[in-house]
C-alpha positions in Angstrom: 53.6 33.3 104.5 51.9 36.5 105.7 54.9 38.5 104.3 54.7 36.7 101.0 51.0 37.4 100.6 51.5 41.1 101.4 54.3 41.3 98.8 52.1 39.5 96.2 49.2 41.9 96.9 51.5 44.9 96.6 52.9 43.6 93.3 49.5 43.0 91.9 48.4 46.5 92.9 51.4 48.0 91.2 50.8 46.1 88.0 47.1 47.1 88.0 48.0 50.7 88.6 50.7 50.7 86.0 48.3 49.2 83.4 45.7 51.9 83.9 48.3 54.7 84.0 49.8 53.5 80.7 46.2 53.3 79.3 45.8 57.0 80.2 49.2 58.2 79.2 49.2 56.3 75.9 45.7 56.7 74.4 44.7 55.9 70.8 45.5 58.8 68.4 42.7 59.5 65.9 43.1 61.8 62.9 40.0 63.6 61.7 40.2 66.1 58.8 43.9 66.6 59.3 43.6 67.1 63.1 44.9 64.6 65.7 43.0 63.7 68.8 43.9 61.6 71.8 41.0 59.1 72.5 40.6 58.1 76.1 38.1 55.2 76.1 39.4 53.2 79.1 37.5 52.7 82.3 40.3 54.3 84.2 39.9 57.6 82.3 36.1 57.5 82.6 36.3 57.0 86.3 38.3 60.2 86.9 36.9 62.5 84.1 33.3 63.6 83.6 33.8 65.2 80.2 33.9 63.5 76.9 36.6 60.8 76.6 38.7 62.6 74.0 40.7 65.8 73.7 42.5 67.5 70.8 46.2 67.0 70.7 47.3 70.7 70.6 50.9 69.8 69.9 50.0 68.0 66.7 47.3 70.2 65.1 46.9 73.6 63.5 46.0 76.9 65.3 42.5 77.8 66.4 42.2 80.3 63.5 43.0 77.6 61.0 40.4 75.3 62.7 37.7 78.0 62.2 38.8 78.7 58.6 38.3 75.2 57.3 34.5 75.3 57.8 31.9 77.8 56.7 30.6 79.8 59.7 27.9 82.4 58.8 27.1 85.5 60.9 23.4 85.4 61.5 21.7 88.3 63.5 23.4 88.2 66.9 24.9 84.8 66.5 27.0 82.5 64.3 25.7 79.5 62.4 27.2 76.5 60.7 25.4 73.5 59.0 26.9 70.3 57.7 25.8 66.9 56.6 26.2 63.6 58.6 24.7 60.2 57.6 21.6 59.6 59.8 23.1 56.4 61.1 25.2 58.6 63.4 22.4 60.6 64.8 21.9 58.2 67.7 25.6 58.4 68.6 25.5 62.2 68.6 22.3 62.4 70.6 23.1 59.6 73.1 20.7 57.9 75.5 17.9 60.3 76.4 19.9 63.1 74.7 22.7 63.1 77.2 25.6 63.2 74.7 24.0 66.1 72.8 23.2 68.0 76.0 26.8 67.6 77.2 28.2 68.8 73.8 26.0 71.9 74.0 26.9 72.7 77.6 30.7 72.2 77.1 30.9 74.1 73.8 28.2 76.8 74.7 26.3 76.1 71.5 22.9 75.0 70.4 23.0 71.9 68.2 19.9 70.9 66.1 20.0 67.3 64.8 17.4 66.1 62.2 14.9 63.5 63.3 16.2 60.0 62.9 14.0 59.0 60.0 14.9 62.1 58.0 17.9 63.3 56.0 19.2 66.8 56.6 21.9 69.0 58.0 23.1 69.3 61.6 22.9 73.0 62.5 25.2 74.6 65.2 24.5 78.1 66.5 26.4 80.1 69.1 27.3 83.7 70.0 31.0 82.9 69.5 32.7 81.7 66.2 35.2 79.6 68.2 32.3 77.8 70.0 30.8 76.8 66.7 34.1 75.5 65.4 34.7 73.6 68.6 31.3 71.9 68.5 31.8 70.9 64.8 35.2 69.3 65.5 33.8 67.5 68.5 31.0 66.1 66.4 33.5 65.1 63.7 35.5 63.2 66.2 32.4 61.5 67.6 31.3 60.4 64.2 34.8 59.1 63.4 35.0 57.0 66.6 31.4 55.8 66.2 32.2 54.7 62.6 34.7 52.2 64.0 31.9 50.4 65.8 29.8 49.9 62.6 30.2 46.8 60.4 31.6 46.9 56.9 29.0 47.1 54.1 31.0 46.9 50.9 34.5 46.0 49.6 36.7 46.7 46.6 36.9 43.3 44.9 38.6 41.7 41.9 36.3 38.8 40.8 38.0 35.5 40.2 35.0 33.3 39.5 35.9 32.3 36.0 35.2 28.7 34.9 38.8 27.6 34.8 39.5 28.9 38.3 36.3 27.5 39.7 37.1 24.1 38.2 40.6 24.1 39.7 39.1 25.2 43.1 36.4 22.5 43.1 39.0 19.9 42.3 41.1 21.1 45.2 38.0 21.2 47.5 36.9 17.6 46.6 40.4 16.3 47.0 40.6 17.8 50.5 37.2 16.5 51.6 38.1 13.0 50.4 41.5 12.9 52.2 40.9 14.7 55.4 38.1 13.8 57.8 36.4 15.9 60.4 37.3 13.7 63.3 41.1 14.0 62.7 41.4 17.4 61.0 38.2 19.2 61.9 37.5 19.7 58.2 34.1 19.6 56.5 32.4 21.2 53.5 31.1 24.2 55.5 34.7 25.5 55.7 35.0 26.1 52.0 34.3 29.3 50.1 31.3 29.2 47.7 32.9 29.0 44.2 30.8 31.9 42.9 32.3 34.2 45.5 36.0 33.6 44.6 37.8 37.0 44.7 40.7 39.2 45.8 40.0 42.0 48.2 41.7 45.4 47.9 40.0 47.1 50.8 36.9 47.0 53.1 34.4 49.9 53.0 31.6 51.3 55.2 29.2 53.1 52.9 26.4 54.3 55.1 24.2 56.2 52.8 23.7 57.2 49.1 26.1 60.1 49.4 29.0 57.8 50.6 28.1 55.3 47.9 28.3 58.0 45.3 31.6 59.2 46.7 33.0 55.6 46.4 31.8 55.2 42.9 33.4 58.5 41.8 36.6 57.5 43.6 36.8 54.2 41.7 36.3 56.0 38.4 39.0 58.5 39.3 41.3 55.6 40.1 40.7 54.1 36.7 41.5 57.4 34.9 44.5 58.5 37.0 46.0 55.3 38.4 45.0 52.2 36.6 45.0 53.3 32.9 48.4 55.1 33.1 50.0 52.0 34.6 48.4 49.6 32.1 49.3 51.9 29.2 52.9 51.7 30.3 53.4 48.0 31.2 50.5 46.3 29.3 48.1 43.7 30.6 48.8 42.3 34.1 48.3 38.6 35.0 46.9 37.3 38.3 48.6 34.0 38.9 47.2 31.8 41.7 49.4 29.1 43.0 50.0 27.4 46.3 48.3 27.7 49.7 49.1 29.5 52.9 47.4 30.3 56.2 46.9 33.5 58.2 48.5 32.2 61.5 51.8 30.7 62.7 50.5 27.3 63.8 49.4 25.2 60.8 47.6 22.8 63.1 45.3 25.6 64.4 44.1 27.5 61.3 41.1 29.8 60.8 41.8 30.9 57.2 43.5 29.1 54.3 44.1 31.0 51.1 45.4 30.6 47.6 48.5 32.7 47.1 48.9 35.3 44.3 52.3 34.9 42.7 54.2 38.2 43.3 53.8 40.7 40.5 55.4 44.0 41.3 53.3 46.1 39.0 50.0 44.5 40.1 51.0 45.1 43.7 51.9 48.7 42.9 48.5 49.3 41.2 46.3 47.9 44.0 48.4 49.7 46.6 47.8 53.0 44.9 44.1 52.3 44.5 43.9 51.4 48.3 45.9 54.5 49.2 43.6 56.8 47.3 40.6 55.4 49.1 42.5 55.8 52.4 43.3 59.4 51.6 39.7 60.4 51.0 38.6 58.5 54.2 36.7 55.6 52.7 39.2 52.9 53.8 40.9 52.7 57.2 44.6 52.1 56.9 45.6 48.9 58.7 48.6 47.6 56.7 51.4 49.1 54.6 50.5 47.0 51.6 47.4 45.2 50.3 47.7 41.4 51.0 46.4 39.9 47.8 44.9 36.4 48.4 42.0 34.2 47.4 40.3 32.7 50.5 39.5 29.1 50.0 38.7 27.9 53.6 37.5 30.0 56.6 36.0 28.9 59.9 33.8 32.1 59.7 31.9 30.4 56.8 30.3 28.0 59.2 26.7 28.5 60.0 27.4 28.0 63.7 29.3 31.1 64.6 30.5 29.5 67.8 32.4 27.1 65.7 34.7 29.9 64.6 36.9 29.1 67.5 37.2 25.5 66.4 40.2 25.8 64.1 41.2 23.1 61.6 44.4 21.3 61.1 46.0 22.4 57.8 49.5 21.1 58.4 49.3 18.3 55.8 47.4 20.5 53.3 50.1 23.2 53.4 52.7 20.6 52.5 50.9 18.6 49.8 49.3 21.6 48.1 52.1 24.1 48.4 52.4 24.3 44.6 48.9 23.6 43.5 47.9 25.8 40.5 44.5 27.4 40.8 44.8 29.2 37.5 45.5 32.6 36.1 43.5 35.5 34.6 44.2 38.9 33.1 43.5 41.6 35.6 40.7 43.6 34.0 38.0 44.4 36.5 37.4 46.0 40.0 34.0 46.1 41.6 32.5 47.9 44.6 30.8 44.8 45.9 28.0 44.7 48.5 28.6 42.2 51.4 26.2 39.3 51.9 24.6 39.5 48.5 26.3 36.6 46.7 24.4 33.4 46.1 25.4 29.9 45.2 25.5 30.7 41.5 26.1 34.5 41.4 28.8 36.9 42.4 28.2 39.8 44.8 26.0 42.6 43.7 28.0 45.7 42.9 27.2 49.4 43.0 30.0 50.1 40.5 32.3 48.1 38.3 35.1 49.3 36.1 36.8 47.3 33.3 40.0 47.9 31.5 
């Protein structure tokens, strides 16, 4: 027994060590302005390193001269200066608790970094006696902003509204039929799971627009997509239909479902168009790339719609629904609009507020 316990302890220790070593040897790679960084955020890394938990991957990036040349650094008296804009929501991440992050950045890069007061807009100003120090500080802040952005919730999304009367009527018929046939006790289904009919839509991509500058960038990007992507495709192939038929779920077990959605019948040209729009927003840094293609779907049921957020874990049984409604027609419309919609602004009767809308 004693030998067995010792062997078990050694085995657990090896697995624990291997897990943390792999965490250090295989960190997340983050690209910022064409540069690749290894991001070490694990407790193992933090326990053995006192500097910032990231480093630039020298094997995958350009030379130091190129790093300096892609930003404007001005000679000023006996030092060098560089200023640049960052949304003020990131100031707290750059400064850190009691200024510790900012102080560490200044010490490690041998620079002075002035950050505007939290309630004010303005430029961050970096000064140093060495050009390379200024460039290093700028790229460290870029990385810090990029990793901090991942922690911030989405604010907007690229949407295709589907709340026409015909689709709403079909959806309400589906909803009422489900509520009549499937009870809460057996299937864990009630009205709180269903999408509000005024919100019916397709999502092209999720956005984090954190100030007026980023909103303006997104609006200009959407207009650019209309001119250079959407119009050329539609001029070539003509109007595109969005055909909604059948239901599917987001997970493998139909008895344990979080999200049920109406499927968009495959349309190669429609898929090509939305993929190109999403790719453009990804290229300019407004959408984070997660999938190879946009998954077009109209959500009809979702446990996250429940008021009680703890109930999100209480999945519902959709096994019968998936069989009986596999060919249900929810309707079709001509694809003729994309909005930049603001999250959490839709009401019972109205669609999401938009900061921009294009029609074609």
